[in-house]
Biopython code that builds the backbone (N, CA, C, O; Angstrom):
import numpy as np
from Bio.PDB.StructureBuilder import StructureBuilder

atoms = [
    (1, "MET", "N", (166.929, 48.162, 43.428)),
    (1, "MET", "CA", (165.565, 48.671, 43.491)),
    (1, "MET", "C", (164.847, 48.431, 42.162)),
    (1, "MET", "O", (163.687, 48.021, 42.149)),
    (2, "LEU", "N", (165.537, 48.686, 41.043)),
    (2, "LEU", "CA", (164.943, 48.500, 39.725)),
    (2, "LEU", "C", (164.618, 47.031, 39.482)),
    (2, "LEU", "O", (163.574, 46.702, 38.920)),
    (3, "ASP", "N", (165.524, 46.149, 39.910)),
    (3, "ASP", "CA", (165.278, 44.713, 39.744)),
    (3, "ASP", "C", (164.063, 44.267, 40.546)),
    (3, "ASP", "O", (163.304, 43.416, 40.084)),
    (4, "ASP", "N", (163.865, 44.823, 41.733)),
    (4, "ASP", "CA", (162.692, 44.499, 42.542)),
    (4, "ASP", "C", (161.402, 44.913, 41.834)),
    (4, "ASP", "O", (160.420, 44.170, 41.832)),
    (5, "LYS", "N", (161.414, 46.098, 41.238)),
    (5, "LYS", "CA", (160.229, 46.570, 40.511)),
    (5, "LYS", "C", (159.937, 45.664, 39.318)),
    (5, "LYS", "O", (158.781, 45.344, 39.039)),
    (6, "LYS", "N", (160.987, 45.258, 38.621)),
    (6, "LYS", "CA", (160.806, 44.359, 37.481)),
    (6, "LYS", "C", (160.269, 43.006, 37.941)),
    (6, "LYS", "O", (159.382, 42.441, 37.302)),
    (7, "ALA", "N", (160.798, 42.489, 39.038)),
    (7, "ALA", "CA", (160.348, 41.193, 39.557)),
    (7, "ALA", "C", (158.872, 41.260, 39.945)),
    (7, "ALA", "O", (158.114, 40.326, 39.685)),
    (8, "ILE", "N", (158.473, 42.355, 40.561)),
    (8, "ILE", "CA", (157.068, 42.531, 40.945)),
    (8, "ILE", "C", (156.192, 42.595, 39.700)),
    (8, "ILE", "O", (155.122, 41.987, 39.654)),
    (9, "LEU", "N", (156.646, 43.329, 38.696)),
    (9, "LEU", "CA", (155.886, 43.445, 37.452)),
    (9, "LEU", "C", (155.779, 42.089, 36.753)),
    (9, "LEU", "O", (154.717, 41.744, 36.235)),
    (10, "ILE", "N", (156.852, 41.332, 36.734)),
    (10, "ILE", "CA", (156.839, 39.997, 36.126)),
    (10, "ILE", "C", (155.827, 39.117, 36.846)),
    (10, "ILE", "O", (155.057, 38.406, 36.201)),
    (11, "ASP", "N", (155.820, 39.156, 38.172)),
    (11, "ASP", "CA", (154.851, 38.371, 38.946)),
    (11, "ASP", "C", (153.421, 38.776, 38.605)),
    (11, "ASP", "O", (152.540, 37.921, 38.514)),
    (12, "LYS", "N", (153.186, 40.066, 38.416)),
    (12, "LYS", "CA", (151.843, 40.539, 38.053)),
    (12, "LYS", "C", (151.449, 40.042, 36.662)),
    (12, "LYS", "O", (150.317, 39.610, 36.449)),
    (13, "ILE", "N", (152.387, 40.106, 35.724)),
    (13, "ILE", "CA", (152.107, 39.616, 34.365)),
    (13, "ILE", "C", (151.759, 38.132, 34.410)),
    (13, "ILE", "O", (150.771, 37.698, 33.817)),
    (14, "LYS", "N", (152.575, 37.362, 35.117)),
    (14, "LYS", "CA", (152.326, 35.915, 35.209)),
    (14, "LYS", "C", (150.987, 35.647, 35.876)),
    (14, "LYS", "O", (150.256, 34.753, 35.450)),
    (15, "SER", "N", (150.657, 36.401, 36.909)),
    (15, "SER", "CA", (149.379, 36.206, 37.601)),
    (15, "SER", "C", (148.194, 36.479, 36.691)),
    (15, "SER", "O", (147.217, 35.730, 36.699)),
    (16, "VAL", "N", (148.273, 37.553, 35.904)),
    (16, "VAL", "CA", (147.194, 37.886, 34.970)),
    (16, "VAL", "C", (147.016, 36.756, 33.957)),
    (16, "VAL", "O", (145.891, 36.351, 33.664)),
    (17, "ILE", "N", (148.115, 36.256, 33.430)),
    (17, "ILE", "CA", (148.055, 35.192, 32.423)),
    (17, "ILE", "C", (147.497, 33.908, 33.033)),
    (17, "ILE", "O", (146.617, 33.275, 32.449)),
    (18, "ILE", "N", (147.995, 33.530, 34.182)),
    (18, "ILE", "CA", (147.539, 32.300, 34.837)),
    (18, "ILE", "C", (146.062, 32.393, 35.188)),
    (18, "ILE", "O", (145.309, 31.443, 34.974)),
    (19, "GLU", "N", (145.647, 33.535, 35.726)),
    (19, "GLU", "CA", (144.232, 33.727, 36.053)),
    (19, "GLU", "C", (143.381, 33.663, 34.794)),
    (19, "GLU", "O", (142.331, 33.020, 34.778)),
    (20, "MET", "N", (143.837, 34.331, 33.739)),
    (20, "MET", "CA", (143.098, 34.379, 32.477)),
    (20, "MET", "C", (142.902, 32.977, 31.893)),
    (20, "MET", "O", (141.812, 32.646, 31.425)),
    (21, "ILE", "N", (143.941, 32.164, 31.919)),
    (21, "ILE", "CA", (143.876, 30.863, 31.252)),
    (21, "ILE", "C", (143.319, 29.772, 32.157)),
    (21, "ILE", "O", (142.504, 28.961, 31.716)),
    (22, "HIS", "N", (143.739, 29.742, 33.394)),
    (22, "HIS", "CA", (143.387, 28.620, 34.260)),
    (22, "HIS", "C", (142.137, 28.833, 35.116)),
    (22, "HIS", "O", (141.495, 27.858, 35.509)),
    (23, "TYR", "N", (141.782, 30.072, 35.409)),
    (23, "TYR", "CA", (140.700, 30.288, 36.366)),
    (23, "TYR", "C", (139.488, 31.023, 35.822)),
    (23, "TYR", "O", (138.425, 30.982, 36.441)),
    (24, "ALA", "N", (139.613, 31.686, 34.695)),
    (24, "ALA", "CA", (138.464, 32.372, 34.102)),
    (24, "ALA", "C", (137.573, 31.352, 33.398)),
    (24, "ALA", "O", (138.056, 30.374, 32.829)),
    (25, "ASP", "N", (136.276, 31.596, 33.446)),
    (25, "ASP", "CA", (135.347, 30.696, 32.757)),
    (25, "ASP", "C", (135.521, 30.776, 31.247)),
    (25, "ASP", "O", (135.385, 29.776, 30.541)),
    (26, "GLU", "N", (135.819, 31.956, 30.766)),
    (26, "GLU", "CA", (136.009, 32.189, 29.335)),
    (26, "GLU", "C", (137.281, 33.007, 29.135)),
    (26, "GLU", "O", (137.600, 33.866, 29.956)),
    (27, "LEU", "N", (138.006, 32.748, 28.051)),
    (27, "LEU", "CA", (139.135, 33.592, 27.700)),
    (27, "LEU", "C", (138.597, 34.925, 27.192)),
    (27, "LEU", "O", (137.497, 34.969, 26.641)),
    (28, "PRO", "N", (139.347, 36.008, 27.363)),
    (28, "PRO", "CA", (138.841, 37.313, 26.907)),
    (28, "PRO", "C", (138.664, 37.350, 25.394)),
    (28, "PRO", "O", (139.369, 36.669, 24.649)),
    (29, "ASP", "N", (137.698, 38.169, 24.959)),
    (29, "ASP", "CA", (137.442, 38.314, 23.528)),
    (29, "ASP", "C", (138.465, 39.228, 22.862)),
    (29, "ASP", "O", (138.704, 39.117, 21.659)),
    (30, "VAL", "N", (139.069, 40.128, 23.630)),
    (30, "VAL", "CA", (140.116, 40.985, 23.074)),
    (30, "VAL", "C", (141.400, 40.173, 22.982)),
    (30, "VAL", "O", (141.526, 39.126, 23.616)),
    (31, "ASN", "N", (142.361, 40.662, 22.182)),
    (31, "ASN", "CA", (143.597, 39.898, 22.095)),
    (31, "ASN", "C", (144.349, 39.993, 23.418)),
    (31, "ASN", "O", (144.143, 40.918, 24.204)),
    (32, "TYR", "N", (145.216, 39.028, 23.642)),
    (32, "TYR", "CA", (145.877, 38.902, 24.940)),
    (32, "TYR", "C", (146.728, 40.112, 25.292)),
    (32, "TYR", "O", (146.777, 40.526, 26.450)),
    (33, "SER", "N", (147.391, 40.673, 24.305)),
    (33, "SER", "CA", (148.241, 41.829, 24.583)),
    (33, "SER", "C", (147.406, 42.991, 25.115)),
    (33, "SER", "O", (147.804, 43.666, 26.065)),
    (34, "GLU", "N", (146.259, 43.219, 24.504)),
    (34, "GLU", "CA", (145.369, 44.289, 24.954)),
    (34, "GLU", "C", (144.828, 43.994, 26.352)),
    (34, "GLU", "O", (144.764, 44.885, 27.199)),
    (35, "TYR", "N", (144.445, 42.758, 26.587)),
    (35, "TYR", "CA", (143.910, 42.345, 27.886)),
    (35, "TYR", "C", (144.942, 42.562, 28.999)),
    (35, "TYR", "O", (144.630, 43.150, 30.034)),
    (36, "ILE", "N", (146.153, 42.091, 28.783)),
    (36, "ILE", "CA", (147.212, 42.214, 29.788)),
    (36, "ILE", "C", (147.550, 43.684, 30.025)),
    (36, "ILE", "O", (147.727, 44.109, 31.167)),
    (37, "SER", "N", (147.637, 44.446, 28.962)),
    (37, "SER", "CA", (147.931, 45.864, 29.060)),
    (37, "SER", "C", (146.852, 46.595, 29.866)),
    (37, "SER", "O", (147.165, 47.413, 30.732)),
    (38, "GLN", "N", (145.595, 46.299, 29.581)),
    (38, "GLN", "CA", (144.483, 46.927, 30.306)),
    (38, "GLN", "C", (144.497, 46.543, 31.782)),
    (38, "GLN", "O", (144.309, 47.396, 32.649)),
    (39, "LYS", "N", (144.719, 45.264, 32.065)),
    (39, "LYS", "CA", (144.713, 44.778, 33.447)),
    (39, "LYS", "C", (145.802, 45.431, 34.288)),
    (39, "LYS", "O", (145.590, 45.732, 35.463)),
    (40, "LEU", "N", (146.971, 45.650, 33.682)),
    (40, "LEU", "CA", (148.110, 46.140, 34.447)),
    (40, "LEU", "C", (148.360, 47.640, 34.288)),
    (40, "LEU", "O", (149.132, 48.228, 35.046)),
    (41, "GLY", "N", (147.714, 48.251, 33.310)),
    (41, "GLY", "CA", (147.858, 49.688, 33.131)),
    (41, "GLY", "C", (149.202, 50.122, 32.569)),
    (41, "GLY", "O", (149.663, 51.233, 32.830)),
    (42, "TYR", "N", (149.823, 49.246, 31.802)),
    (42, "TYR", "CA", (151.101, 49.551, 31.159)),
    (42, "TYR", "C", (150.986, 49.286, 29.673)),
    (42, "TYR", "O", (150.157, 48.486, 29.238)),
    (43, "ASP", "N", (151.814, 49.953, 28.901)),
    (43, "ASP", "CA", (151.918, 49.691, 27.476)),
    (43, "ASP", "C", (152.416, 48.259, 27.275)),
    (43, "ASP", "O", (153.353, 47.824, 27.945)),
    (44, "TYR", "N", (151.791, 47.533, 26.357)),
    (44, "TYR", "CA", (152.155, 46.128, 26.166)),
    (44, "TYR", "C", (153.603, 45.956, 25.719)),
    (44, "TYR", "O", (154.270, 45.010, 26.138)),
    (45, "THR", "N", (154.088, 46.848, 24.883)),
    (45, "THR", "CA", (155.475, 46.734, 24.417)),
    (45, "THR", "C", (156.440, 46.786, 25.599)),
    (45, "THR", "O", (157.401, 46.020, 25.657)),
    (46, "TYR", "N", (156.181, 47.685, 26.531)),
    (46, "TYR", "CA", (157.011, 47.778, 27.733)),
    (46, "TYR", "C", (156.940, 46.476, 28.529)),
    (46, "TYR", "O", (157.967, 45.933, 28.937)),
    (47, "LEU", "N", (155.723, 45.980, 28.745)),
    (47, "LEU", "CA", (155.550, 44.722, 29.489)),
    (47, "LEU", "C", (156.280, 43.575, 28.798)),
    (47, "LEU", "O", (156.967, 42.784, 29.444)),
    (48, "ALA", "N", (156.125, 43.494, 27.492)),
    (48, "ALA", "CA", (156.746, 42.408, 26.729)),
    (48, "ALA", "C", (158.267, 42.481, 26.806)),
    (48, "ALA", "O", (158.936, 41.456, 26.937)),
    (49, "ASN", "N", (158.808, 43.687, 26.726)),
    (49, "ASN", "CA", (160.262, 43.847, 26.786)),
    (49, "ASN", "C", (160.812, 43.464, 28.157)),
    (49, "ASN", "O", (161.824, 42.769, 28.249)),
    (50, "VAL", "N", (160.157, 43.911, 29.209)),
    (50, "VAL", "CA", (160.606, 43.579, 30.564)),
    (50, "VAL", "C", (160.503, 42.070, 30.793)),
    (50, "VAL", "O", (161.421, 41.453, 31.332)),
    (51, "PHE", "N", (159.392, 41.489, 30.384)),
    (51, "PHE", "CA", (159.177, 40.058, 30.581)),
    (51, "PHE", "C", (160.258, 39.249, 29.865)),
    (51, "PHE", "O", (160.857, 38.348, 30.451)),
    (52, "SER", "N", (160.500, 39.570, 28.613)),
    (52, "SER", "CA", (161.508, 38.845, 27.826)),
    (52, "SER", "C", (162.900, 39.014, 28.410)),
    (52, "SER", "O", (163.681, 38.064, 28.476)),
    (53, "GLU", "N", (163.196, 40.222, 28.829)),
    (53, "GLU", "CA", (164.513, 40.506, 29.405)),
    (53, "GLU", "C", (164.752, 39.680, 30.672)),
    (53, "GLU", "O", (165.834, 39.123, 30.859)),
    (54, "VAL", "N", (163.752, 39.603, 31.530)),
    (54, "VAL", "CA", (163.915, 38.933, 32.818)),
    (54, "VAL", "C", (163.737, 37.414, 32.707)),
    (54, "VAL", "O", (164.517, 36.656, 33.285)),
    (55, "LYS", "N", (162.727, 36.973, 31.976)),
    (55, "LYS", "CA", (162.398, 35.541, 31.917)),
    (55, "LYS", "C", (163.111, 34.790, 30.794)),
    (55, "LYS", "O", (163.243, 33.568, 30.855)),
    (56, "GLY", "N", (163.563, 35.500, 29.787)),
    (56, "GLY", "CA", (164.247, 34.835, 28.686)),
    (56, "GLY", "C", (163.316, 34.192, 27.677)),
    (56, "GLY", "O", (163.765, 33.484, 26.775)),
    (57, "VAL", "N", (162.032, 34.432, 27.824)),
    (57, "VAL", "CA", (161.016, 33.968, 26.864)),
    (57, "VAL", "C", (160.018, 35.104, 26.669)),
    (57, "VAL", "O", (159.955, 36.029, 27.478)),
    (58, "THR", "N", (159.250, 35.031, 25.606)),
    (58, "THR", "CA", (158.255, 36.071, 25.356)),
    (58, "THR", "C", (156.979, 35.790, 26.151)),
    (58, "THR", "O", (156.738, 34.672, 26.606)),
    (59, "ILE", "N", (156.183, 36.829, 26.299)),
    (59, "ILE", "CA", (154.873, 36.657, 26.943)),
    (59, "ILE", "C", (154.054, 35.656, 26.133)),
    (59, "ILE", "O", (153.357, 34.814, 26.699)),
    (60, "GLN", "N", (154.140, 35.749, 24.818)),
    (60, "GLN", "CA", (153.386, 34.834, 23.958)),
    (60, "GLN", "C", (153.776, 33.375, 24.214)),
    (60, "GLN", "O", (152.909, 32.502, 24.266)),
    (61, "GLN", "N", (155.059, 33.114, 24.373)),
    (61, "GLN", "CA", (155.502, 31.750, 24.675)),
    (61, "GLN", "C", (154.969, 31.294, 26.029)),
    (61, "GLN", "O", (154.570, 30.140, 26.190)),
    (62, "PHE", "N", (154.964, 32.191, 26.985)),
    (62, "PHE", "CA", (154.432, 31.873, 28.314)),
    (62, "PHE", "C", (152.935, 31.551, 28.217)),
    (62, "PHE", "O", (152.457, 30.607, 28.846)),
    (63, "ILE", "N", (152.209, 32.333, 27.436)),
    (63, "ILE", "CA", (150.768, 32.094, 27.240)),
    (63, "ILE", "C", (150.542, 30.748, 26.564)),
    (63, "ILE", "O", (149.699, 29.969, 27.008)),
    (64, "ILE", "N", (151.280, 30.468, 25.502)),
    (64, "ILE", "CA", (151.130, 29.193, 24.792)),
    (64, "ILE", "C", (151.367, 28.023, 25.738)),
    (64, "ILE", "O", (150.613, 27.050, 25.743)),
    (65, "THR", "N", (152.408, 28.129, 26.526)),
    (65, "THR", "CA", (152.720, 27.051, 27.471)),
    (65, "THR", "C", (151.572, 26.820, 28.436)),
    (65, "THR", "O", (151.205, 25.677, 28.706)),
    (66, "HIS", "N", (151.010, 27.885, 28.952)),
    (66, "HIS", "CA", (149.893, 27.732, 29.894)),
    (66, "HIS", "C", (148.623, 27.244, 29.199)),
    (66, "HIS", "O", (147.843, 26.493, 29.785)),
    (67, "LYS", "N", (148.419, 27.664, 27.968)),
    (67, "LYS", "CA", (147.263, 27.157, 27.234)),
    (67, "LYS", "C", (147.394, 25.654, 26.999)),
    (67, "LYS", "O", (146.414, 24.917, 27.109)),
    (68, "ILE", "N", (148.591, 25.205, 26.681)),
    (68, "ILE", "CA", (148.804, 23.767, 26.469)),
    (68, "ILE", "C", (148.596, 23.010, 27.780)),
    (68, "ILE", "O", (148.033, 21.915, 27.779)),
    (69, "GLU", "N", (149.039, 23.574, 28.877)),
    (69, "GLU", "CA", (148.788, 22.945, 30.185)),
    (69, "GLU", "C", (147.290, 22.864, 30.454)),
    (69, "GLU", "O", (146.809, 21.872, 31.002)),
    (70, "LYS", "N", (146.557, 23.900, 30.073)),
    (70, "LYS", "CA", (145.101, 23.901, 30.234)),
    (70, "LYS", "C", (144.467, 22.833, 29.335)),
    (70, "LYS", "O", (143.524, 22.157, 29.748)),
    (71, "VAL", "N", (144.971, 22.683, 28.130)),
    (71, "VAL", "CA", (144.479, 21.638, 27.221)),
    (71, "VAL", "C", (144.658, 20.273, 27.875)),
    (71, "VAL", "O", (143.733, 19.460, 27.890)),
    (72, "LYS", "N", (145.842, 20.023, 28.410)),
    (72, "LYS", "CA", (146.106, 18.743, 29.075)),
    (72, "LYS", "C", (145.131, 18.514, 30.223)),
    (72, "LYS", "O", (144.595, 17.420, 30.395)),
    (73, "GLU", "N", (144.915, 19.561, 30.998)),
    (73, "GLU", "CA", (143.977, 19.476, 32.126)),
    (73, "GLU", "C", (142.566, 19.156, 31.639)),
    (73, "GLU", "O", (141.890, 18.295, 32.201)),
    (74, "LEU", "N", (142.127, 19.851, 30.595)),
    (74, "LEU", "CA", (140.781, 19.615, 30.061)),
    (74, "LEU", "C", (140.635, 18.208, 29.489)),
    (74, "LEU", "O", (139.583, 17.583, 29.621)),
    (75, "LEU", "N", (141.687, 17.718, 28.857)),
    (75, "LEU", "CA", (141.636, 16.356, 28.322)),
    (75, "LEU", "C", (141.547, 15.322, 29.438)),
    (75, "LEU", "O", (140.850, 14.315, 29.309)),
    (76, "LEU", "N", (142.251, 15.577, 30.521)),
    (76, "LEU", "CA", (142.262, 14.626, 31.634)),
    (76, "LEU", "C", (140.981, 14.646, 32.459)),
    (76, "LEU", "O", (140.478, 13.591, 32.847)),
    (77, "TYR", "N", (140.451, 15.827, 32.728)),
    (77, "TYR", "CA", (139.386, 15.938, 33.723)),
    (77, "TYR", "C", (138.014, 16.311, 33.183)),
    (77, "TYR", "O", (137.016, 16.129, 33.880)),
    (78, "ASP", "N", (137.937, 16.821, 31.977)),
    (78, "ASP", "CA", (136.644, 17.190, 31.416)),
    (78, "ASP", "C", (136.229, 16.180, 30.362)),
    (78, "ASP", "O", (137.003, 15.309, 29.964)),
    (79, "GLU", "N", (135.018, 16.315, 29.933)),
    (79, "GLU", "CA", (134.519, 15.424, 28.901)),
    (79, "GLU", "C", (134.450, 16.151, 27.558)),
    (79, "GLU", "O", (133.529, 15.939, 26.769)),
    (80, "LEU", "N", (135.432, 17.006, 27.316)),
    (80, "LEU", "CA", (135.486, 17.749, 26.066)),
    (80, "LEU", "C", (136.410, 17.043, 25.085)),
    (80, "LEU", "O", (137.421, 16.459, 25.474)),
    (81, "ASN", "N", (136.048, 17.104, 23.813)),
    (81, "ASN", "CA", (136.945, 16.560, 22.797)),
    (81, "ASN", "C", (137.877, 17.672, 22.307)),
    (81, "ASN", "O", (137.731, 18.825, 22.712)),
    (82, "LEU", "N", (138.815, 17.334, 21.454)),
    (82, "LEU", "CA", (139.796, 18.320, 20.995)),
    (82, "LEU", "C", (139.161, 19.492, 20.249)),
    (82, "LEU", "O", (139.626, 20.626, 20.371)),
    (83, "THR", "N", (138.130, 19.236, 19.499)),
    (83, "THR", "CA", (137.453, 20.314, 18.776)),
    (83, "THR", "C", (136.845, 21.298, 19.771)),
    (83, "THR", "O", (136.985, 22.510, 19.608)),
    (84, "GLU", "N", (136.173, 20.785, 20.798)),
    (84, "GLU", "CA", (135.565, 21.648, 21.810)),
    (84, "GLU", "C", (136.623, 22.411, 22.604)),
    (84, "GLU", "O", (136.441, 23.585, 22.926)),
    (85, "ILE", "N", (137.715, 21.743, 22.914)),
    (85, "ILE", "CA", (138.810, 22.388, 23.651)),
    (85, "ILE", "C", (139.442, 23.486, 22.806)),
    (85, "ILE", "O", (139.706, 24.581, 23.303)),
    (86, "SER", "N", (139.685, 23.197, 21.533)),
    (86, "SER", "CA", (140.301, 24.212, 20.678)),
    (86, "SER", "C", (139.398, 25.447, 20.572)),
    (86, "SER", "O", (139.889, 26.576, 20.542)),
    (87, "TYR", "N", (138.095, 25.234, 20.516)),
    (87, "TYR", "CA", (137.147, 26.350, 20.476)),
    (87, "TYR", "C", (137.166, 27.116, 21.797)),
    (87, "TYR", "O", (137.227, 28.345, 21.805)),
    (88, "LYS", "N", (137.114, 26.395, 22.899)),
    (88, "LYS", "CA", (137.090, 27.005, 24.236)),
    (88, "LYS", "C", (138.332, 27.866, 24.485)),
    (88, "LYS", "O", (138.244, 28.911, 25.130)),
    (89, "LEU", "N", (139.490, 27.427, 23.975)),
    (89, "LEU", "CA", (140.731, 28.149, 24.209)),
    (89, "LEU", "C", (141.126, 29.064, 23.042)),
    (89, "LEU", "O", (142.265, 29.522, 22.949)),
    (90, "HIS", "N", (140.152, 29.317, 22.155)),
    (90, "HIS", "CA", (140.301, 30.271, 21.050)),
    (90, "HIS", "C", (141.355, 29.878, 20.022)),
    (90, "HIS", "O", (141.991, 30.746, 19.425)),
    (91, "TYR", "N", (141.542, 28.591, 19.811)),
    (91, "TYR", "CA", (142.391, 28.154, 18.703)),
    (91, "TYR", "C", (141.541, 28.165, 17.444)),
    (91, "TYR", "O", (140.344, 27.884, 17.502)),
    (92, "SER", "N", (142.139, 28.481, 16.319)),
    (92, "SER", "CA", (141.382, 28.554, 15.068)),
    (92, "SER", "C", (140.968, 27.178, 14.565)),
    (92, "SER", "O", (140.006, 27.047, 13.808)),
    (93, "SER", "N", (141.711, 26.141, 14.995)),
    (93, "SER", "CA", (141.401, 24.775, 14.569)),
    (93, "SER", "C", (142.143, 23.781, 15.463)),
    (93, "SER", "O", (143.033, 24.153, 16.228)),
    (94, "VAL", "N", (141.764, 22.533, 15.350)),
    (94, "VAL", "CA", (142.479, 21.482, 16.071)),
    (94, "VAL", "C", (143.911, 21.393, 15.551)),
    (94, "VAL", "O", (144.837, 21.119, 16.315)),
    (95, "ALA", "N", (144.092, 21.624, 14.248)),
    (95, "ALA", "CA", (145.437, 21.590, 13.667)),
    (95, "ALA", "C", (146.326, 22.671, 14.296)),
    (95, "ALA", "O", (147.501, 22.430, 14.574)),
    (96, "HIS", "N", (145.767, 23.841, 14.513)),
    (96, "HIS", "CA", (146.533, 24.917, 15.156)),
    (96, "HIS", "C", (146.913, 24.516, 16.573)),
    (96, "HIS", "O", (148.047, 24.732, 17.001)),
    (97, "LEU", "N", (145.978, 23.939, 17.293)),
    (97, "LEU", "CA", (146.255, 23.446, 18.646)),
    (97, "LEU", "C", (147.365, 22.399, 18.617)),
    (97, "LEU", "O", (148.266, 22.422, 19.455)),
    (98, "SER", "N", (147.299, 21.503, 17.674)),
    (98, "SER", "CA", (148.318, 20.469, 17.530)),
    (98, "SER", "C", (149.691, 21.086, 17.261)),
    (98, "SER", "O", (150.699, 20.634, 17.805)),
    (99, "ASN", "N", (149.724, 22.101, 16.433)),
    (99, "ASN", "CA", (150.992, 22.787, 16.143)),
    (99, "ASN", "C", (151.567, 23.444, 17.394)),
    (99, "ASN", "O", (152.785, 23.506, 17.559)),
    (100, "GLN", "N", (150.706, 23.928, 18.265)),
    (100, "GLN", "CA", (151.179, 24.538, 19.503)),
    (100, "GLN", "C", (151.856, 23.494, 20.393)),
    (100, "GLN", "O", (152.857, 23.786, 21.046)),
    (101, "PHE", "N", (151.308, 22.285, 20.416)),
    (101, "PHE", "CA", (151.963, 21.201, 21.159)),
    (101, "PHE", "C", (153.375, 20.981, 20.626)),
    (101, "PHE", "O", (154.323, 20.825, 21.396)),
    (102, "LYS", "N", (153.502, 20.972, 19.314)),
    (102, "LYS", "CA", (154.809, 20.738, 18.699)),
    (102, "LYS", "C", (155.772, 21.886, 19.002)),
    (102, "LYS", "O", (156.950, 21.653, 19.273)),
    (103, "LYS", "N", (155.280, 23.113, 18.959)),
    (103, "LYS", "CA", (156.118, 24.272, 19.242)),
    (103, "LYS", "C", (156.607, 24.275, 20.684)),
    (103, "LYS", "O", (157.679, 24.801, 20.983)),
    (104, "LEU", "N", (155.833, 23.697, 21.557)),
    (104, "LEU", "CA", (156.184, 23.696, 22.976)),
    (104, "LEU", "C", (157.534, 23.049, 23.212)),
    (104, "LEU", "O", (158.219, 23.381, 24.180)),
    (105, "ARG", "N", (157.921, 22.143, 22.355)),
    (105, "ARG", "CA", (159.233, 21.504, 22.494)),
    (105, "ARG", "C", (160.367, 22.512, 22.359)),
    (105, "ARG", "O", (161.480, 22.261, 22.821)),
    (106, "VAL", "N", (160.094, 23.639, 21.735)),
    (106, "VAL", "CA", (161.115, 24.661, 21.537)),
    (106, "VAL", "C", (161.478, 25.337, 22.856)),
    (106, "VAL", "O", (162.618, 25.760, 23.048)),
    (107, "PHE", "N", (160.511, 25.436, 23.762)),
    (107, "PHE", "CA", (160.776, 26.089, 25.047)),
    (107, "PHE", "C", (160.193, 25.275, 26.204)),
    (107, "PHE", "O", (159.328, 25.770, 26.927)),
    (108, "PRO", "N", (160.655, 24.031, 26.390)),
    (108, "PRO", "CA", (160.078, 23.150, 27.406)),
    (108, "PRO", "C", (160.385, 23.540, 28.842)),
    (108, "PRO", "O", (159.675, 23.113, 29.751)),
    (109, "LEU", "N", (161.403, 24.325, 29.072)),
    (109, "LEU", "CA", (161.777, 24.674, 30.442)),
    (109, "LEU", "C", (161.092, 25.948, 30.917)),
    (109, "LEU", "O", (161.479, 26.526, 31.933)),
    (110, "LEU", "N", (160.090, 26.377, 30.192)),
    (110, "LEU", "CA", (159.411, 27.618, 30.514)),
    (110, "LEU", "C", (158.815, 27.617, 31.913)),
    (110, "LEU", "O", (158.759, 28.666, 32.556)),
    (111, "PHE", "N", (158.373, 26.478, 32.394)),
    (111, "PHE", "CA", (157.740, 26.452, 33.704)),
    (111, "PHE", "C", (158.747, 26.476, 34.842)),
    (111, "PHE", "O", (158.354, 26.617, 36.000)),
    (112, "THR", "N", (160.016, 26.344, 34.552)),
    (112, "THR", "CA", (161.014, 26.446, 35.596)),
    (112, "THR", "C", (160.954, 27.848, 36.188)),
    (112, "THR", "O", (161.075, 28.844, 35.476)),
    (113, "ASN", "N", (160.770, 27.906, 37.474)),
    (113, "ASN", "CA", (160.659, 29.179, 38.198)),
    (113, "ASN", "C", (159.528, 30.036, 37.697)),
    (113, "ASN", "O", (159.612, 31.262, 37.768)),
    (114, "SER", "N", (158.470, 29.430, 37.191)),
    (114, "SER", "CA", (157.343, 30.232, 36.747)),
    (114, "SER", "C", (156.422, 30.475, 37.908)),
    (114, "SER", "O", (155.396, 31.138, 37.754)),
]
sb = StructureBuilder()
sb.init_structure("model")
sb.init_model(0)
sb.init_chain("A")
sb.init_seg("    ")
for serial, (resi, resn, name, xyz) in enumerate(atoms, 1):
    if name == "N":
        sb.init_residue(resn, " ", resi, " ")
    sb.init_atom(name, np.array(xyz, "f"), 0.0, 1.0, " ", f" {name:<3s}", serial, name[0])
structure = sb.get_structure()
């Protein structure tokens, strides 16, 4: 029963993140932890602990992975340059965005069963 509740919560966390990054016109102005916590009505530390325990990666890593996927999508289908994309996805600079691409190699299997 407890595992079912955790699985449902994980699905809700993933849905909030995917909706936030892939389907919202703008990313939220509040930080992601606050946004996710508000959307789901749980303390972020609790959400982060459950997510890490079940998925084996942090919520932050999951967010980074989806942001990079969004960057790839924007590069392929939009007429935005890297500077515009980095601004749209709230990166502090193109260099920061580039570093996120490099970090992604650390957890490339994140999308497995996502």
